[in-house]
C-alpha positions in Angstrom: 31.1 230.6 -149.0 30.0 234.0 -150.5 29.0 234.3 -154.1 32.0 234.4 -156.4 30.0 236.9 -158.5 29.6 239.4 -155.7 31.0 242.8 -156.2 34.1 243.2 -154.0 34.3 246.1 -151.5 36.9 247.2 -149.0 34.9 245.3 -146.3 34.4 242.2 -148.5 37.3 241.9 -151.0 37.4 238.9 -153.3 39.3 236.1 -151.7 41.8 234.4 -154.0 44.0 231.3 -153.9 46.9 231.4 -156.4 48.4 228.1 -157.4 51.8 228.5 -158.9 52.4 231.9 -157.4 56.1 232.0 -158.0 55.7 231.5 -161.8 55.2 234.2 -164.4 51.4 234.2 -164.2 51.4 233.9 -160.4 53.8 236.8 -159.9 51.8 239.0 -162.3 48.6 238.1 -160.4 50.2 239.2 -157.2 51.1 242.5 -158.9 47.4 242.9 -159.7 46.6 242.2 -156.1 49.1 244.7 -154.9 47.5 247.4 -157.1 44.0 246.5 -155.8 44.5 245.9 -152.0 40.9 247.0 -151.3 39.4 244.6 -153.8 41.6 241.4 -153.5 42.6 239.4 -150.5 45.1 236.6 -151.2 44.3 233.7 -148.9 46.4 230.8 -150.3 49.6 230.4 -152.3 51.4 227.4 -153.7 54.7 226.8 -155.5 56.9 223.9 -156.6 60.2 224.6 -154.8 61.0 228.4 -154.8 61.1 228.7 -151.0 62.6 232.2 -150.8 60.1 233.8 -153.2 57.1 232.1 -151.7 58.2 233.1 -148.2 58.5 236.7 -149.4 55.1 236.6 -151.1 53.4 235.1 -148.0 54.9 237.7 -145.8 54.1 240.6 -148.1 50.4 239.6 -148.5 49.9 238.1 -145.0 49.0 234.7 -146.4 49.0 231.8 -143.8 47.8 228.9 -146.0 50.7 227.7 -148.2 51.7 224.6 -150.1 54.8 223.3 -151.8 54.7 220.3 -154.1 58.3 219.4 -153.1 58.3 218.0 -149.5 61.8 219.1 -148.8 60.9 222.7 -149.8 57.8 222.6 -147.6 60.0 221.6 -144.6 62.3 224.5 -145.2 59.4 226.9 -145.7 57.8 225.7 -142.4 61.0 226.6 -140.6 61.1 230.0 -142.2 57.4 230.8 -141.5 56.5 228.9 -138.3 53.2 230.7 -137.9 51.9 229.6 -141.3 50.2 226.4 -142.3 52.5 224.8 -144.9 51.3 221.7 -146.7 53.6 219.3 -148.7 53.1 217.5 -151.9 50.5 217.7 -154.7 47.6 216.8 -152.4 48.4 219.9 -150.3 48.3 222.1 -153.4 44.9 220.6 -154.2 43.7 221.2 -150.7 44.1 224.9 -151.1 41.2 224.8 -153.5 38.8 223.8 -150.7 39.8 226.3 -148.1 36.9 228.0 -146.3 35.8 231.3 -147.7 37.5 231.1 -151.0 35.8 233.0 -153.9 38.1 232.2 -156.8 41.1 229.9 -157.5 43.7 231.0 -160.0 45.3 227.9 -161.4 48.6 228.9 -162.8 50.3 225.6 -162.4 52.5 224.4 -165.2 51.6 221.3 -167.2 49.3 218.3 -166.7 49.9 218.5 -162.9 47.2 221.2 -162.9 44.3 218.9 -163.8 43.5 217.7 -160.3 43.4 221.3 -158.9 41.1 222.3 -161.7 38.8 219.4 -161.0 38.8 220.0 -157.3 38.0 223.7 -157.7 35.0 223.1 -159.9 33.8 220.0 -157.9 33.6 222.2 -154.8 31.7 225.0 -156.5 34.6 227.5 -156.6 35.1 229.8 -159.5 38.2 229.0 -161.5 40.5 231.5 -163.2 42.2 229.1 -165.5 45.7 229.7 -166.7 46.7 226.1 -166.7 45.6 225.2 -170.3 46.9 221.6 -169.9 43.9 220.9 -167.7 41.6 221.2 -170.7 44.2 219.7 -173.1 44.6 216.4 -171.2 41.2 216.2 -169.5 38.8 218.6 -171.3 35.9 216.2 -171.4 36.2 215.5 -167.6 36.6 219.2 -166.7 33.7 220.5 -168.8 31.4 217.7 -167.5 31.5 219.2 -164.0 31.9 222.9 -164.9 28.8 224.9 -164.2 28.1 227.7 -166.6 30.2 230.8 -165.8 32.5 229.0 -163.4 35.6 229.0 -165.6 37.1 232.3 -166.6 40.0 231.8 -169.0 43.3 233.7 -168.3 45.1 232.9 -171.5 45.0 236.2 -173.4 43.5 234.5 -176.5 40.7 232.8 -174.6 40.0 235.8 -172.4 39.6 237.7 -175.6 37.2 235.2 -177.1 35.3 235.1 -173.8 34.9 238.8 -173.9 33.9 238.9 -177.6 31.1 236.5 -176.8 29.7 238.6 -173.9 26.0 239.5 -174.6 26.0 237.3 -177.7 24.0 234.1 -178.4 26.8 231.5 -178.8 24.7 229.8 -181.4 25.4 232.7 -183.7 29.2 232.3 -183.4 30.4 230.6 -186.6 34.2 230.9 -186.3 37.0 231.7 -183.8 40.0 233.4 -185.1 42.8 232.4 -182.7 45.8 234.7 -183.1 49.4 233.7 -182.8 52.5 235.9 -182.7 54.5 233.4 -184.7 57.1 233.3 -182.0 60.8 234.3 -182.3 61.5 232.1 -185.3 58.7 233.2 -187.6 59.9 233.0 -191.2 62.8 230.6 -190.5 63.3 227.4 -192.5 63.4 223.9 -191.1 67.2 223.8 -191.6 67.6 227.1 -189.7 65.5 225.8 -186.8 67.9 222.8 -186.4 70.6 225.0 -185.0 68.7 227.3 -182.7 69.4 227.2 -178.9 67.2 227.4 -175.9 68.5 230.9 -175.3 67.3 231.9 -178.8 63.9 230.3 -178.2 63.4 232.1 -174.9 63.5 235.5 -176.6 59.8 235.9 -177.3 59.2 239.1 -179.4 56.1 240.3 -177.6 55.2 238.5 -174.4 57.0 237.9 -171.0 56.2 234.3 -170.0 57.6 231.3 -168.2 60.2 229.1 -170.0 57.9 226.2 -170.9 55.2 228.2 -172.5 57.8 230.4 -174.3 59.3 227.3 -175.9 55.8 226.1 -176.8 55.3 229.5 -178.4 58.5 229.1 -180.4 57.4 225.6 -181.7 53.8 226.8 -182.2 52.8 223.9 -179.9 51.2 226.5 -177.7 48.8 227.4 -180.4 47.8 223.8 -180.9 47.2 223.5 -177.1 45.1 226.7 -177.2 43.0 225.3 -180.0 42.2 222.2 -178.0 41.4 224.5 -175.0 39.1 226.7 -177.2 37.4 223.6 -178.5 36.4 222.7 -175.0 35.8 226.1 -173.5 33.6 227.4 -176.3 32.1 224.2 -177.6 33.4 224.8 -181.1 34.3 222.2 -183.6 38.0 222.2 -184.8 36.9 223.2 -188.3 35.4 226.4 -186.7 38.7 227.4 -185.1 41.1 229.2 -187.5 44.7 230.0 -186.4 46.1 233.2 -187.8 49.6 234.6 -187.3 49.5 238.2 -186.2 53.0 239.4 -185.4 52.0 242.6 -183.6 50.0 240.6 -181.0 47.6 243.6 -180.6 44.5 241.7 -181.6 44.3 238.9 -179.0 41.6 236.9 -180.9 38.4 237.4 -182.8 34.9 235.8 -183.1 33.1 235.7 -186.4 29.3 235.5 -186.4 26.8 234.0 -188.8 26.0 237.3 -190.4 29.7 237.9 -191.3 30.3 240.4 -188.5 33.6 240.0 -186.6 34.2 241.2 -183.0 37.9 241.5 -182.1 39.6 242.1 -178.8 42.5 244.5 -178.9 44.9 245.6 -176.2 48.4 245.8 -174.8 50.6 242.7 -174.7 50.6 242.3 -171.0 49.2 239.3 -169.1 48.1 241.5 -166.2 45.1 242.6 -168.2 43.5 239.1 -168.7 44.6 238.1 -165.2 42.8 241.1 -163.7 39.7 240.6 -165.8 39.5 236.9 -164.7 39.4 238.2 -161.1 37.1 241.2 -161.6 34.6 239.7 -164.1 31.9 240.8 -164.8 33.2 244.3 -163.7 36.3 246.0 -165.0 38.8 247.7 -162.6 41.3 250.4 -163.5 43.9 249.5 -166.1 47.0 247.7 -164.6 49.2 249.1 -167.3 49.4 251.9 -169.9 46.8 251.2 -172.6 47.6 251.0 -176.3 47.9 254.3 -178.2 46.4 253.4 -181.5 47.8 256.5 -183.2 51.2 254.9 -182.8 50.2 251.5 -184.2 51.5 251.5 -187.7 50.1 248.3 -189.1 48.3 245.0 -188.3 49.5 242.0 -190.3 48.0 238.5 -190.7 49.3 235.3 -192.3 48.7 231.6 -192.2 50.9 229.5 -189.8 53.7 227.5 -191.4 52.7 224.0 -190.3 55.3 222.4 -192.6 58.2 224.0 -190.7 56.6 224.2 -187.2 55.3 220.6 -187.0 54.2 220.7 -183.4 51.1 222.6 -184.4 49.8 220.0 -186.7 50.6 217.2 -184.2 48.5 219.0 -181.5 45.6 219.6 -183.9 45.7 215.9 -184.9 45.7 214.8 -181.3 42.8 217.2 -180.5 40.7 215.9 -183.4 41.5 212.3 -182.3 40.3 213.1 -178.8 40.1 210.7 -176.0 43.6 210.0 -174.5 45.6 211.2 -177.5 45.9 214.9 -176.2 47.2 213.6 -172.9 49.9 211.5 -174.6 50.8 214.4 -176.9 51.1 216.8 -174.0 53.2 214.5 -171.8 55.6 213.9 -174.7 55.9 217.6 -175.3 56.5 218.4 -171.7 59.4 215.9 -171.5 60.9 217.1 -174.8 60.7 220.8 -173.9 62.4 220.1 -170.6 65.2 218.2 -172.4 65.6 221.1 -174.9 65.8 223.6 -172.1 68.6 221.5 -170.6 70.4 221.4 -174.0 70.0 217.6 -174.3 68.2 217.7 -177.6 67.8 220.1 -180.5 64.8 222.3 -181.3 63.5 220.1 -184.1 63.8 217.0 -182.0 60.8 218.3 -180.0 58.3 217.5 -182.7 60.1 214.3 -183.6 59.7 213.0 -180.1 56.1 214.0 -179.9 55.3 212.4 -183.3 57.0 209.2 -182.3 55.2 208.9 -179.0 51.8 209.6 -180.7 52.6 206.9 -183.3 53.0 204.4 -180.6 49.9 205.5 -178.6 46.8 203.4 -178.6 43.9 205.9 -178.2 41.0 205.3 -175.9 37.9 207.1 -174.7 38.7 209.4 -171.8 37.0 208.2 -168.6 38.9 209.3 -165.5 41.8 211.2 -163.9 43.5 207.9 -163.1 43.4 207.0 -166.8 44.9 210.4 -167.7 47.7 209.8 -165.2 48.4 206.3 -166.6 48.6 207.6 -170.2 50.7 210.5 -169.0 53.2 208.2 -167.3 53.5 205.9 -170.3 54.0 208.7 -172.7 56.7 210.3 -170.5 58.5 207.0 -170.2 58.4 206.6 -174.0 59.7 210.1 -174.6 62.6 209.6 -172.1 63.5 206.4 -174.0 63.5 208.2 -177.3 65.7 211.0 -175.9 68.2 208.5 -174.7 68.4 207.0 -178.1 69.0 210.3 -179.9 
């Protein structure tokens, strides 16, 4: 395997596997690849069940190594693309991380299901472009224990920003992370007003184009809690050193404050193709994938504290993160179930944090020791969440 840090050339482009290629991050990653055909070669793709889109992507980029987590979808895809190697099930998705001659794996899977792929990528010495924040939420201690320095490049806009703010700095001099949040579509609403919002309302994010699950997490502020846990692990910062600030314009993606009082901020357009491309190009920078920000037209930059009394998911995530061990896994599983139920109009918006809180109240925490343990906790928490939903 060639060095993942090698500078790509037309003769030796960077070879990328994209897990979750039919989702929002995956589609935008392929957009970046299409704009840089001499620098990126896509060698593997995976999806859950979107046969038509994955077939189109594979044909467009000439990819022969494919995987679908749904076996029935894999059978259909095999019929559509008889010359491709199509694997079925979660193990097949994970197998893409160990293909020969892979330089970097972009993990854009949704939810805790991405942990195994993250662990496999790092265990086999492949560089990881991490968009699956749940890997670090549910298994952060396990992931960081096997991650060699420089092998994880974060894709989340906030963590990409922090990563870039720390370049060339001694991490010991970093005293605080300022993690920015847009505030979501319901910023300023009361608890009573949130009780009547619909999934369609919650999916109208004011600044970012994202998948449905992360968009709902943004609306509840759960996403910022998950990102705080992620930042804790990625940058080895205590929770007291991570400050969440609502920044409605989403121009500043995050900031790092240093021991001498200096603050370095990362600013840019609200488009995920920028951090996706940087995760693939790092340490170099390629041409901008979108129109840059015109600062002469930026009228103002506002900042405020998050409303944790109204948006209770944020505090629940922070409490789980501080508790550590298996608590974040239980919290994340309950949230995934609750968000899915909300998207299906089976529960109300404010039921999401009630379900997560109830599951956490019944969870007996333990030290995190293995993936099998994470999976057991995940299953129990999901079962508990489903039971709560039935009783609502």
